[in-house]
Biopython code that builds the backbone (N, CA, C, O; Angstrom):
import numpy as np
from Bio.PDB.StructureBuilder import StructureBuilder

atoms = [
    (1, "MET", "N", (98.525, -59.596, 44.216)),
    (1, "MET", "CA", (100.102, -60.335, 43.261)),
    (1, "MET", "C", (100.612, -59.190, 42.981)),
    (1, "MET", "O", (100.159, -58.094, 42.652)),
    (2, "ASP", "N", (102.339, -59.928, 43.292)),
    (2, "ASP", "CA", (102.772, -58.957, 42.438)),
    (2, "ASP", "C", (104.052, -59.491, 41.386)),
    (2, "ASP", "O", (104.366, -60.681, 41.371)),
    (3, "PHE", "N", (104.600, -58.684, 40.698)),
    (3, "PHE", "CA", (105.047, -58.781, 39.564)),
    (3, "PHE", "C", (106.097, -60.761, 39.470)),
    (3, "PHE", "O", (106.280, -61.537, 38.532)),
    (4, "ALA", "N", (106.468, -60.803, 40.842)),
    (4, "ALA", "CA", (107.446, -62.132, 40.764)),
    (4, "ALA", "C", (106.202, -63.426, 40.308)),
    (4, "ALA", "O", (106.430, -64.432, 39.636)),
    (5, "GLU", "N", (105.218, -63.110, 40.760)),
    (5, "GLU", "CA", (104.104, -63.950, 41.254)),
    (5, "GLU", "C", (103.173, -64.304, 39.630)),
    (5, "GLU", "O", (102.875, -65.288, 38.953)),
    (6, "ASN", "N", (103.031, -63.152, 39.603)),
    (6, "ASN", "CA", (102.836, -63.038, 37.944)),
    (6, "ASN", "C", (103.257, -64.004, 37.128)),
    (6, "ASN", "O", (102.607, -64.902, 36.593)),
    (7, "LEU", "N", (104.763, -63.673, 37.053)),
    (7, "LEU", "CA", (105.073, -64.049, 35.825)),
    (7, "LEU", "C", (104.981, -65.446, 36.117)),
    (7, "LEU", "O", (104.439, -66.073, 35.207)),
    (8, "ARG", "N", (105.492, -66.423, 37.516)),
    (8, "ARG", "CA", (105.397, -67.938, 37.561)),
    (8, "ARG", "C", (103.889, -68.080, 37.461)),
    (8, "ARG", "O", (103.391, -69.136, 37.070)),
    (9, "THR", "N", (103.249, -67.160, 37.767)),
    (9, "THR", "CA", (101.184, -68.179, 37.402)),
    (9, "THR", "C", (101.509, -68.337, 35.399)),
    (9, "THR", "O", (101.472, -69.374, 34.738)),
    (10, "MET", "N", (101.707, -67.371, 35.067)),
    (10, "MET", "CA", (102.283, -66.762, 33.384)),
    (10, "MET", "C", (103.079, -68.085, 33.154)),
    (10, "MET", "O", (102.481, -69.064, 32.707)),
    (11, "ARG", "N", (104.396, -68.141, 33.442)),
    (11, "ARG", "CA", (104.666, -69.338, 33.319)),
    (11, "ARG", "C", (104.289, -70.225, 33.112)),
    (11, "ARG", "O", (103.871, -70.663, 32.040)),
    (12, "THR", "N", (104.343, -70.604, 33.922)),
    (12, "THR", "CA", (103.111, -71.960, 34.136)),
    (12, "THR", "C", (102.071, -72.373, 33.630)),
    (12, "THR", "O", (101.551, -73.423, 33.253)),
    (13, "ALA", "N", (101.867, -71.237, 33.709)),
    (13, "ALA", "CA", (100.176, -71.724, 32.832)),
    (13, "ALA", "C", (100.387, -71.984, 31.306)),
    (13, "ALA", "O", (99.669, -72.654, 30.564)),
    (14, "ARG", "N", (101.418, -71.375, 31.033)),
    (14, "ARG", "CA", (102.109, -71.812, 29.290)),
    (14, "ARG", "C", (103.157, -73.202, 29.388)),
    (14, "ARG", "O", (104.097, -73.524, 28.660)),
    (15, "ASN", "N", (102.569, -73.876, 30.618)),
    (15, "ASN", "CA", (103.544, -75.039, 30.144)),
    (15, "ASN", "C", (104.846, -74.615, 30.288)),
    (15, "ASN", "O", (105.516, -75.533, 29.814)),
    (16, "LEU", "N", (105.737, -73.571, 30.748)),
    (16, "LEU", "CA", (106.837, -73.330, 30.155)),
    (16, "LEU", "C", (107.773, -73.345, 31.206)),
    (16, "LEU", "O", (107.529, -72.732, 32.245)),
    (17, "THR", "N", (109.528, -74.408, 30.949)),
    (17, "THR", "CA", (110.308, -74.211, 31.974)),
    (17, "THR", "C", (110.598, -73.245, 32.557)),
    (17, "THR", "O", (109.864, -72.440, 31.982)),
    (18, "GLN", "N", (111.293, -72.504, 33.517)),
    (18, "GLN", "CA", (112.368, -71.629, 33.478)),
    (18, "GLN", "C", (113.144, -71.677, 32.017)),
    (18, "GLN", "O", (112.991, -70.676, 31.317)),
    (19, "VAL", "N", (114.003, -72.800, 31.466)),
    (19, "VAL", "CA", (115.011, -72.636, 30.871)),
    (19, "VAL", "C", (113.895, -72.533, 29.929)),
    (19, "VAL", "O", (114.131, -71.476, 29.343)),
    (20, "GLN", "N", (112.885, -72.988, 29.476)),
    (20, "GLN", "CA", (112.394, -72.796, 28.105)),
    (20, "GLN", "C", (112.097, -70.903, 28.039)),
    (20, "GLN", "O", (112.211, -70.390, 26.925)),
    (21, "LEU", "N", (111.679, -69.846, 29.421)),
    (21, "LEU", "CA", (111.336, -69.174, 29.189)),
    (21, "LEU", "C", (112.179, -68.575, 28.510)),
    (21, "LEU", "O", (112.095, -68.184, 27.346)),
    (22, "ALA", "N", (113.917, -68.406, 30.029)),
    (22, "ALA", "CA", (114.699, -67.405, 29.668)),
    (22, "ALA", "C", (115.261, -67.892, 27.945)),
    (22, "ALA", "O", (115.522, -67.001, 27.138)),
    (23, "ASP", "N", (115.386, -69.329, 27.571)),
    (23, "ASP", "CA", (115.465, -69.121, 25.977)),
    (23, "ASP", "C", (114.582, -67.944, 24.966)),
    (23, "ASP", "O", (114.973, -67.031, 24.240)),
    (24, "LYS", "N", (113.863, -68.220, 25.154)),
    (24, "LYS", "CA", (112.638, -67.205, 24.516)),
    (24, "LYS", "C", (112.729, -65.845, 25.008)),
    (24, "LYS", "O", (112.084, -65.088, 24.282)),
    (25, "ALA", "N", (113.199, -65.360, 25.811)),
    (25, "ALA", "CA", (113.283, -64.014, 26.105)),
    (25, "ALA", "C", (114.740, -63.427, 26.510)),
    (25, "ALA", "O", (115.138, -62.318, 26.865)),
    (26, "MET", "N", (115.222, -64.429, 26.337)),
    (26, "MET", "CA", (117.137, -63.992, 26.263)),
    (26, "MET", "C", (117.924, -63.826, 27.205)),
    (26, "MET", "O", (118.993, -63.218, 27.149)),
    (27, "THR", "N", (117.233, -64.596, 28.565)),
    (27, "THR", "CA", (118.124, -64.326, 29.606)),
    (27, "THR", "C", (118.260, -65.598, 30.211)),
    (27, "THR", "O", (117.978, -66.663, 29.662)),
    (28, "SER", "N", (118.757, -65.438, 31.501)),
    (28, "SER", "CA", (119.466, -67.233, 31.932)),
    (28, "SER", "C", (118.428, -67.193, 32.845)),
    (28, "SER", "O", (117.701, -66.333, 33.341)),
    (29, "PRO", "N", (118.650, -68.905, 32.943)),
    (29, "PRO", "CA", (117.158, -69.254, 33.796)),
    (29, "PRO", "C", (117.710, -69.186, 34.975)),
    (29, "PRO", "O", (116.951, -70.001, 35.498)),
    (30, "ALA", "N", (118.614, -68.794, 36.072)),
    (30, "ALA", "CA", (118.773, -68.484, 36.905)),
    (30, "ALA", "C", (118.007, -66.678, 37.376)),
    (30, "ALA", "O", (117.701, -66.119, 38.429)),
    (31, "PHE", "N", (117.970, -66.277, 35.733)),
    (31, "PHE", "CA", (117.447, -64.272, 36.185)),
    (31, "PHE", "C", (116.176, -64.525, 36.246)),
    (31, "PHE", "O", (115.527, -63.538, 36.591)),
    (32, "ILE", "N", (115.465, -65.614, 36.015)),
    (32, "ILE", "CA", (114.252, -65.455, 35.973)),
    (32, "ILE", "C", (113.796, -66.407, 37.260)),
    (32, "ILE", "O", (112.584, -66.525, 37.443)),
    (33, "SER", "N", (114.675, -67.063, 38.124)),
    (33, "SER", "CA", (114.504, -67.931, 39.634)),
    (33, "SER", "C", (115.046, -67.019, 40.010)),
    (33, "SER", "O", (115.735, -67.451, 40.934)),
    (34, "HIS", "N", (115.286, -65.549, 39.880)),
    (34, "HIS", "CA", (115.416, -64.965, 40.322)),
    (34, "HIS", "C", (114.283, -63.574, 40.206)),
    (34, "HIS", "O", (114.193, -62.775, 41.138)),
    (35, "MET", "N", (113.688, -63.474, 39.286)),
    (35, "MET", "CA", (112.786, -62.766, 39.461)),
    (35, "MET", "C", (111.369, -63.178, 40.012)),
    (35, "MET", "O", (110.540, -62.370, 40.431)),
    (36, "GLU", "N", (111.188, -64.651, 39.953)),
    (36, "GLU", "CA", (110.053, -65.704, 40.358)),
    (36, "GLU", "C", (110.063, -65.400, 41.630)),
    (36, "GLU", "O", (109.157, -65.065, 42.393)),
    (37, "THR", "N", (111.125, -65.545, 41.768)),
    (37, "THR", "CA", (111.799, -65.394, 43.966)),
    (37, "THR", "C", (111.541, -63.916, 44.569)),
    (37, "THR", "O", (111.431, -63.668, 45.770)),
    (38, "GLY", "N", (111.467, -63.009, 43.547)),
    (38, "GLY", "CA", (111.360, -61.298, 44.218)),
    (38, "GLY", "C", (111.999, -60.975, 44.659)),
    (38, "GLY", "O", (112.096, -60.008, 45.414)),
    (39, "LYS", "N", (113.229, -62.333, 44.023)),
    (39, "LYS", "CA", (115.254, -61.434, 44.672)),
    (39, "LYS", "C", (115.123, -59.888, 43.379)),
    (39, "LYS", "O", (114.893, -58.693, 43.562)),
    (40, "MET", "N", (115.373, -60.617, 42.272)),
    (40, "MET", "CA", (115.553, -59.310, 41.455)),
    (40, "MET", "C", (113.721, -58.857, 41.391)),
    (40, "MET", "O", (112.788, -59.316, 42.049)),
    (41, "LEU", "N", (113.747, -57.346, 39.875)),
    (41, "LEU", "CA", (113.270, -57.106, 38.575)),
    (41, "LEU", "C", (114.240, -57.311, 37.822)),
    (41, "LEU", "O", (115.455, -57.479, 37.927)),
    (42, "PRO", "N", (113.040, -57.241, 36.589)),
    (42, "PRO", "CA", (113.597, -57.249, 35.324)),
    (42, "PRO", "C", (114.260, -55.714, 34.958)),
    (42, "PRO", "O", (114.244, -54.953, 35.926)),
    (43, "THR", "N", (114.706, -55.281, 33.995)),
    (43, "THR", "CA", (115.090, -54.298, 33.388)),
    (43, "THR", "C", (113.505, -53.553, 32.436)),
    (43, "THR", "O", (112.720, -54.500, 32.392)),
    (44, "PRO", "N", (113.018, -52.646, 31.924)),
    (44, "PRO", "CA", (111.909, -52.485, 30.854)),
    (44, "PRO", "C", (111.970, -53.303, 29.784)),
    (44, "PRO", "O", (111.045, -53.897, 29.231)),
    (45, "SER", "N", (113.218, -53.294, 29.507)),
    (45, "SER", "CA", (114.018, -54.334, 27.701)),
    (45, "SER", "C", (113.149, -55.682, 27.940)),
    (45, "SER", "O", (112.337, -56.236, 27.199)),
    (46, "LEU", "N", (113.828, -56.170, 29.851)),
    (46, "LEU", "CA", (113.029, -57.266, 29.591)),
    (46, "LEU", "C", (112.373, -57.475, 29.742)),
    (46, "LEU", "O", (111.989, -58.521, 29.218)),
    (47, "LYS", "N", (111.418, -56.694, 30.684)),
    (47, "LYS", "CA", (110.352, -56.808, 31.154)),
    (47, "LYS", "C", (109.707, -57.270, 29.677)),
    (47, "LYS", "O", (109.234, -58.400, 29.559)),
    (48, "HIS", "N", (109.721, -56.132, 28.329)),
    (48, "HIS", "CA", (109.319, -56.146, 27.214)),
    (48, "HIS", "C", (109.325, -57.751, 26.696)),
    (48, "HIS", "O", (108.447, -58.380, 26.106)),
    (49, "ARG", "N", (110.171, -58.010, 26.984)),
    (49, "ARG", "CA", (110.329, -59.187, 25.946)),
    (49, "ARG", "C", (110.195, -60.914, 27.000)),
    (49, "ARG", "O", (110.352, -62.046, 26.543)),
    (50, "LEU", "N", (109.920, -60.589, 28.216)),
    (50, "LEU", "CA", (109.114, -61.629, 28.674)),
    (50, "LEU", "C", (107.502, -61.585, 28.690)),
    (50, "LEU", "O", (106.794, -62.554, 28.417)),
    (51, "ARG", "N", (107.044, -60.323, 29.049)),
    (51, "ARG", "CA", (105.474, -59.908, 27.856)),
    (51, "ARG", "C", (105.419, -60.899, 26.236)),
    (51, "ARG", "O", (104.512, -61.677, 25.942)),
    (52, "GLU", "N", (106.462, -60.633, 25.505)),
    (52, "GLU", "CA", (106.194, -61.116, 24.431)),
    (52, "GLU", "C", (106.513, -62.599, 24.848)),
    (52, "GLU", "O", (105.410, -63.146, 24.878)),
    (53, "ALA", "N", (107.204, -63.259, 25.089)),
    (53, "ALA", "CA", (107.948, -64.443, 25.372)),
    (53, "ALA", "C", (106.473, -65.240, 25.770)),
    (53, "ALA", "O", (106.359, -66.366, 25.287)),
    (54, "LEU", "N", (105.352, -64.740, 26.608)),
    (54, "LEU", "CA", (104.013, -65.153, 27.337)),
    (54, "LEU", "C", (103.153, -64.680, 26.846)),
    (54, "LEU", "O", (101.991, -64.826, 27.225)),
    (55, "ASP", "N", (103.534, -63.958, 25.828)),
    (55, "ASP", "CA", (102.247, -63.721, 25.270)),
    (55, "ASP", "C", (101.207, -62.787, 26.295)),
    (55, "ASP", "O", (99.992, -62.662, 26.137)),
    (56, "TRP", "N", (102.074, -62.150, 27.427)),
    (56, "TRP", "CA", (101.272, -61.273, 28.163)),
    (56, "TRP", "C", (100.706, -60.114, 27.810)),
    (56, "TRP", "O", (101.273, -59.022, 27.771)),
    (57, "GLY", "N", (99.686, -60.326, 27.575)),
    (57, "GLY", "CA", (98.751, -58.340, 27.548)),
    (57, "GLY", "C", (98.129, -57.577, 28.404)),
    (57, "GLY", "O", (98.142, -57.412, 29.624)),
    (58, "GLU", "N", (97.569, -57.138, 27.481)),
    (58, "GLU", "CA", (96.275, -56.265, 28.617)),
    (58, "GLU", "C", (94.875, -57.048, 29.344)),
    (58, "GLU", "O", (94.252, -57.118, 30.403)),
    (59, "LEU", "N", (94.891, -57.442, 28.273)),
    (59, "LEU", "CA", (94.033, -58.965, 29.335)),
    (59, "LEU", "C", (94.540, -59.663, 30.643)),
    (59, "LEU", "O", (93.745, -59.980, 31.527)),
    (60, "GLU", "N", (95.982, -59.908, 30.747)),
    (60, "GLU", "CA", (96.774, -60.776, 31.742)),
    (60, "GLU", "C", (97.079, -59.656, 32.937)),
    (60, "GLU", "O", (97.282, -59.747, 34.148)),
    (61, "ASP", "N", (97.018, -58.691, 32.108)),
    (61, "ASP", "CA", (97.344, -57.214, 33.082)),
    (61, "ASP", "C", (96.228, -56.870, 34.082)),
    (61, "ASP", "O", (96.462, -56.720, 35.281)),
    (62, "LYS", "N", (95.144, -56.763, 33.600)),
    (62, "LYS", "CA", (94.098, -56.541, 34.197)),
    (62, "LYS", "C", (93.246, -57.509, 34.857)),
    (62, "LYS", "O", (92.319, -56.975, 35.466)),
    (63, "ALA", "N", (93.296, -59.185, 34.941)),
    (63, "ALA", "CA", (93.370, -59.928, 34.870)),
    (63, "ALA", "C", (93.877, -59.918, 37.090)),
    (63, "ALA", "O", (93.412, -59.977, 38.229)),
    (64, "PHE", "N", (95.258, -59.780, 36.176)),
    (64, "PHE", "CA", (95.937, -59.593, 38.055)),
    (64, "PHE", "C", (95.788, -58.318, 38.393)),
    (64, "PHE", "O", (95.770, -58.289, 39.623)),
    (65, "GLU", "N", (95.652, -57.071, 37.886)),
    (65, "GLU", "CA", (94.892, -56.558, 38.769)),
    (65, "GLU", "C", (93.883, -56.877, 39.497)),
    (65, "GLU", "O", (94.288, -57.124, 40.633)),
    (66, "ILE", "N", (92.675, -57.005, 39.398)),
    (66, "ILE", "CA", (91.997, -58.142, 39.881)),
    (66, "ILE", "C", (91.885, -58.568, 41.550)),
    (66, "ILE", "O", (91.277, -58.332, 42.594)),
    (67, "LEU", "N", (93.383, -59.698, 40.693)),
    (67, "LEU", "CA", (92.877, -60.426, 41.498)),
    (67, "LEU", "C", (93.971, -59.638, 42.904)),
    (67, "LEU", "O", (93.840, -60.127, 44.026)),
    (68, "GLY", "N", (94.646, -58.845, 42.774)),
    (68, "GLY", "CA", (95.585, -58.534, 43.059)),
    (68, "GLY", "C", (94.193, -57.718, 44.600)),
    (68, "GLY", "O", (94.038, -57.898, 45.808)),
    (69, "ARG", "N", (93.692, -57.068, 43.781)),
    (69, "ARG", "CA", (92.205, -56.145, 44.446)),
    (69, "ARG", "C", (91.500, -57.318, 45.366)),
    (69, "ARG", "O", (91.071, -56.660, 46.314)),
    (70, "GLU", "N", (91.159, -58.636, 45.598)),
    (70, "GLU", "CA", (90.230, -59.312, 45.861)),
    (70, "GLU", "C", (91.600, -59.924, 47.069)),
    (70, "GLU", "O", (91.451, -60.176, 48.264)),
    (71, "GLU", "N", (92.779, -60.019, 46.306)),
    (71, "GLU", "CA", (93.598, -60.670, 48.053)),
    (71, "GLU", "C", (93.359, -59.666, 49.264)),
    (71, "GLU", "O", (93.043, -59.887, 50.434)),
    (72, "SER", "N", (93.591, -58.618, 48.654)),
    (72, "SER", "CA", (93.881, -57.291, 50.237)),
    (72, "SER", "C", (92.844, -57.248, 50.699)),
    (72, "SER", "O", (92.975, -56.519, 51.682)),
    (73, "THR", "N", (91.384, -57.714, 50.605)),
    (73, "THR", "CA", (90.228, -57.608, 51.008)),
    (73, "THR", "C", (90.107, -58.461, 51.721)),
    (73, "THR", "O", (89.035, -58.631, 52.303)),
]
sb = StructureBuilder()
sb.init_structure("model")
sb.init_model(0)
sb.init_chain("A")
sb.init_seg("    ")
for serial, (resi, resn, name, xyz) in enumerate(atoms, 1):
    if name == "N":
        sb.init_residue(resn, " ", resi, " ")
    sb.init_atom(name, np.array(xyz, "f"), 0.0, 1.0, " ", f" {name:<3s}", serial, name[0])
structure = sb.get_structure()
């Protein structure tokens, strides 16, 4: 799973719209859309704000790492 898929999965799991996530992460809904489609990647500071807005921690990182390994086998 790549960043775009992880971002969309985390956002929808928390029942947030792109607009709501954009507000929480202090960015635009269009940029959220671009990241979720893989057209753009966040800056390190935006990635930090997204992680905070989504309450995305080490456990989620590990889960997505495992999912990524399972998809590639």
